[in-house]
C-alpha positions in Angstrom: 0.0 -0.2 0.2 1.4 3.7 -0.8 0.8 5.5 2.0 2.3 8.9 1.2 0.1 8.8 -1.7 -2.8 8.2 0.0 -1.9 10.7 2.3 -0.6 13.2 -0.6 -3.8 13.1 -2.4 -5.9 14.2 0.9 -3.8 16.8 1.2 -4.7 17.8 -2.4 -8.3 17.4 -1.9 -8.1 18.8 1.6 -6.7 22.0 -0.1 -9.8 22.2 -2.8 -12.0 25.1 -2.9 -15.4 24.2 -1.7 -17.7 23.8 -5.1 -14.4 21.8 -6.9 -14.5 19.5 -3.5 -18.4 18.9 -3.9 -17.5 18.7 -8.1 -15.5 15.3 -6.8 -17.5 13.8 -4.3 -20.2 14.3 -7.0 -18.2 12.0 -9.7 -16.4 9.8 -7.4 -19.2 8.7 -5.3 -22.8 9.3 -8.5 -22.7 5.8 -9.6 -22.8 4.0 -5.8 -25.8 1.9 -5.7 -27.0 2.6 -2.2 -29.2 -0.4 -0.8 -33.2 -0.3 -0.9 -35.3 -0.6 2.1 -35.6 -4.6 0.7 -32.4 -5.2 1.0 -32.0 -3.4 4.4 -34.7 -5.2 6.2 -33.6 -8.2 4.9 -29.9 -7.4 6.0 -31.8 -6.4 9.5 -33.3 -9.6 9.7 -30.8 -12.3 8.4 -27.6 -10.2 9.9 -28.0 -12.0 13.4 -27.6 -7.9 14.9 -30.9 -8.5 16.0 -31.2 -12.2 17.2 -30.7 -11.5 21.2 -34.2 -10.1 21.0 -35.7 -13.4 20.6 -34.4 -14.1 24.2 -36.3 -10.9 25.6 -39.1 -11.2 27.8 -42.1 -9.4 26.6 -42.4 -6.6 29.7 -45.5 -4.6 27.1 -48.4 -5.6 26.5 -50.8 -4.1 24.6 -52.8 -2.8 27.6 -49.8 -1.0 28.5 -49.6 2.9 27.2 -52.4 5.1 26.0 -54.0 4.4 22.7 -53.0 6.7 19.7 -56.4 7.9 18.7 
């Protein structure tokens, strides 16, 4: 890895005027596809991050709180 090159590029980018930095960001990041809501939901369900919730007790019921109506 060429750390010196990366450091130099960061220094040059940081020295650019705001308009030029904005243009550079648009060119660099415009073709990156963002995940859809469906893909994010799938990742949340299948990724395992929230698996611990299956072992949590149900401490709230439908009778808790106030009606939203």
